[in-house]
N, C-alpha and C positions, 0 to 999 in steps of 0.2 A: 197624057198628066193632072188632076187636077190641082187647082191654083187655094195655096193654103189660105183661111181665113183669119184680116189681119184684126179683126176683133177678138179681144182677150177676155174672156170666160170670166163671166159674173162672180164677183165673190160673195161665197155664202155668210150668212149677216150671222148664222149659228157660231162658226168657224173667229169668225171677228171679234166677237164677245169672248168668246172662250180665250182668246191670245190680251185682250187688252185687261180680263181680268186676272188674266196671269203675269205680268205686266204691273199692273196694281200691286196685288201682293209679293213681288217682289224686289218693288220698290217701298211698300210696309218694314218688308223683311230686313232691308235695309236701313233704314230709319230707325228699328227699333236696336241693331246690332250696332250702329253708331252710338246712337242715343246711350246703348248696355257702355260702348267703350267708353264713353267720355265722362259716363261717370265710376267706370270705372277709374279713369286717371287721375278723377277726380278723386276720389277716397283715396288713391295711392296717395297722390301728393298730400291730404288731409292729414293721411296715418302719416307718411314722413316728420309734416311738418311739426305733428304732434310729439313724432319720438325725436327729435332732434329739440323741441323745448324741452322736455322730460329728463330726456338722458344724450341726445346726441352732443350738448354744444358742452357736455362735464365733460367730454373724454375728446380725447385726439390718437388716432390711431397710423399707425403705418406697416408697410411688406419691406421694406428696405431695413433690415435689423439680420444682425450676425452674430451667432457664438463666440466670444474671444476668451483671452483668459492671459494674465503671467505665467508663460510657457518659460521655465528652468532651463535655461541652459549649462551643461556638463563641458565644464575643461579640465583638464589637468594645472596641479599647479606646481608642479615641476615638471622637467625634460625625463625620458626614460623609455622601453622597448614593453611595451605591450607583452606580460604570460599571459593572460588567463581575459577574458569576455564573460561575464557570466551572463548575460541578458541577451533580446532579440527585442528587434519591433515588434509592439504593439504589446508589450508586458509589459501587466501592473506590475509595480514596484513601492515599497516603501519607504521610507525617510531612515537613509543610516543601510538602507540593502546595498552589499559592493555591487559594484560595475564592472571594474574593471581592476583588475591588477597590474603593476609594471612590477620590474625589474628593483628588486631591493637589495642586490651586495653593494652596491656602493655608499646607500645610505644606513646599510649596517658599518661600517666603515669607518664611515665617519664620524655615528653614536661611539663605535668603540675609541675612536681617537678624544670625542671629546669627555668621556667618562676618564680618560686617564688623566687627561688636562685636569680636570676636577680635583681628580685625588692630587696630583703634583699639587694643586693653588691650595691645599688643605696641609698635604707636609709641610712644604711652603711656610707657611702662617704660624703650625706649630713651631716650628726650625726655629721662625725670628723672636714667639714669644718666648724661647727658650734661652736662645741668644741675650734677651733681655737681660735674663737672671744673671747670665756669664757677667755682660756689662755691667751691673750694679756691683758687682765682686769685686771685681776690676778694677774698679770707678772705690771702692773701700779702699784695695790696696794701693792707689794711688793716694788717696790721701794720709794713710800710713807711710809713704815716702815721702810727701811733703813735711810732716812730722820729722822725720829724723835727718831729713836733709837742712832744716831749718833749726836742727838741734848742733848737728855739724855746724852749719851757718857762723851761730852764735859763740860757738865753742874755739870757732879761728879768726872771728873779729876779736874775741875776748884777749886772744893769746898774742892776736898782733897790736891788740892797743897797750896790752904792757909791755911789749919789747919793746916799740918804740916808747914809751915811759923810760925804758930804763937807758937807752943809747944813749942819752948825753954822758951819763957818767961812764958809759965804756965798760957796762957790768954786761953787754950780752953783742955776742960778734955778728961781724956783718955775717954770716954763712946763717945764721942764724935769723939772723933777722931776714933773711931775703927763705929763707925755707917758710917763716912765718907767713909771709907774703902770698907766697904758693898755694900754702894750707890756705890760706881764706879767698884766692882766688879758685880754688878748686871748691870750696863748701860752697862761695856764690853761682859757678853755675851749675853745681847738683842740684842746688835749689831752684834756679831757675830751670832745671831741665825736670825738676819733679814737678813742678805747676803746668810745664804745656803738657807733660804724658797728663793731667788732672784734664785738663780742659779736654786734650784728645778724647782720653776718655767719657768724659762728661759730654761733650758730640757728639761721639757714638751711640753712647747708650740714649739720649734725645732724641736719634735718629730714627734708632731702633722703638722708643715708645711712641711717637708720630706714626710707625707704620702700624703697630698694635691698638694703640690708644681708643677706648671709646667701640671695637671691633669684639668679636669673637672667632668662630672659626667659620660661622656660617654667617657671618655678614659682612666679612673683609673682601673689598673691592675687586682684588683679585678668584677670589673664591664665587662672587658675585657674577664676573665675568663668564667664570668657568662655565657659571648653572644656566645663565643663560645660553650659550655654546651648545651645552647639553642640549636645553629645551629645544633648541633650535633643529641640530641634528636629530632628536626624538621628533617634530613637526615633521622635518625633512622624510623621514622615517613614516610616519602614521599616510602620507600624501602618495606613498604609495601604492594603497589603497584607496581607490577611487568610490566615496560610498553616496545613492542618493539622497538629494538634499532636499527633497520632497516626498507627497505621494502622487503617486499618478503614471499615466502610460507612456513609454518607452520609444520615441518618433525623432527618426532621421539620425539611425544607428551610423558613426561614418568611421569606423575602426573596428580593426582585425589584429588578432594575433600575429605577434612576429614584427607589427607596426613600430616603428623610431615616432613616437608623438611628440609636438613642443610642446612648450609653456606654454598655456594661454589658450592652445587652438582647439576649436571646438568639435567634440565627439559623438555626440547626439545631446535630446534635449527630453525632457521630459515635461510633457502635461498635463498639469494638475486638473484632471475632468470633476474634484469636488468641489473645486471652487473656480467654476465658468461664471461668466458672464456676458452681458447682449449689450451691442452696441447697435443703438435702432439711432438711424438716421431721420429727423424731423424735418420740414422744410419749416423756415425760420418764424413763418407766419401759425405755425402752430403752438410753440413756443411760448405764446405771450404770457399764458396763467402755466406752465409748466413750473415747476419749483422741484427740490429733492422733497426726500421724506414722501413723497404722492405715491400709494399704490399702481402695480401696473398689471396687465394681465399678457399673458405672450405663450403663443400656441407653435409648434416645432413641423416645420412641412416632417420632417422623419415621423413625425407620429400622429400627427392630421388632428384636427380639432377635435376630436376624444378624450387628448391629454392637454391641459393647460397647465401653466404655470404662473404662482403670484411672487412677485418682486417688490422692490422699489427704487425708485428715481435717486440714483445717488448721485449724481453731478453733471454738470455740461463740459466737452471740450473748452478748450482757450479758443477755438476757431472755428471758423467752416470744413467743410470736405475738401474744398479746390483750395484753401489756403495753404493746407499741407502736403498737395497733391508736390509731385513731382516736377512738375512744370506747370507752377502754380497761374491762373490766369491775368493775364495784363488786361485790364480794363483802360488804360488813359492811352486809348487811341481812339481815334475819328472816327470806328464803326464799332462802336459797341454795341451789344444788345442784353437787358438786363434778364439776366436767370436764376430764378428760385435757388436760395441753394438752401445747404442741409447742415443742418448742425450735429455733431456726434451724440446723442445722449446713452450716457451705462445705466444699466439696469440689474441692482442686483437680483440674483436666484434664491430661494426657497431653497437650503441644503440637502431637507429629507425629500424633496422631489426631484431633488436631481439625484439622487441615490437608489429611487424608483423608477425614475426614467432616466439616463445618463444623456450628455449631450457631448458632440464631438464641435470642436474650434472648425469654426467654417461654416454652422448648417444656417440653412434661411430660416429665420423666424419672423410673426408677426407682433405684434407690441399693440396693446389698445394703455393707455395711464387715466385715470379717473381726475379731475381737476374739480372736483366742487368741491373740493375745502378751503378751495379761493376763488 
């Protein structure tokens, strides 16, 4: 077996030159690519800087924003048994539409009783007014009685004085004198009784006039009280029909036919979709130039960037989101790490745009506020 030749074969000068040329071409291509990349990055940075100087610094944006609304919670104002439920979840209703009917039997009975009390109060006022006329006539009669009693008293006094004057001469008997004295005493008692009767009649007339003076059958206090009771009964009767307080969509209906509901217990909610707004949670440093009234542009994840909403800043929350959390952050500890806080900003939307593209409570939004006006 022949031994292998340890001497390597001689390199081909032509092949070596080709390899060097390829290597140089690759290096040149890499340099060209890196140069173009650096120029591209520099151009992008320059464009971003130009955009920021001209536009970006006058706008603040966030994607931490959600649709919200002043939801109307429907609660019965009286207790009762449900006899009809006329709406369902997701149904659109108008303000005043009937939602639920309660059993109104007891309310109708109370209303009828209140009507009867009002009629009785009016009758009593008319009776009191008529009694006043009778008492006035009675007072006139008592005055006439006093005149007669006064005449009888004067006559008895004169007769007694005459007999007392004749007594020394013996022209009047003792029996006659006694009779005159009795007649005088009776006349004096009759006059006192007549005056007492007149005082009683005058007091009754004054009491009657106090009850009716300055009042009519419709302004008498008892009639007014009966009217108030009737109005309360009518209100309870009206409240057996529960109506929608606002326009919107029925949500979370929690009532069924036959159920007895308590006063004030929630039975459903109505979301006013035509009046929704957006709560945008901006970082605290983004709010340096944000003020109420500034214009805002918004997009919803529901419709994508092709649908834009336009609104205005209404105001700011009274505190950060963390401050009103169920368990607020306690930073008075030794292990405190600063966390950038977010402040809710309310954005009012254009009602016409909402009508074209309705939103729902809780949807995600992206908000951009133009602060160039400040």
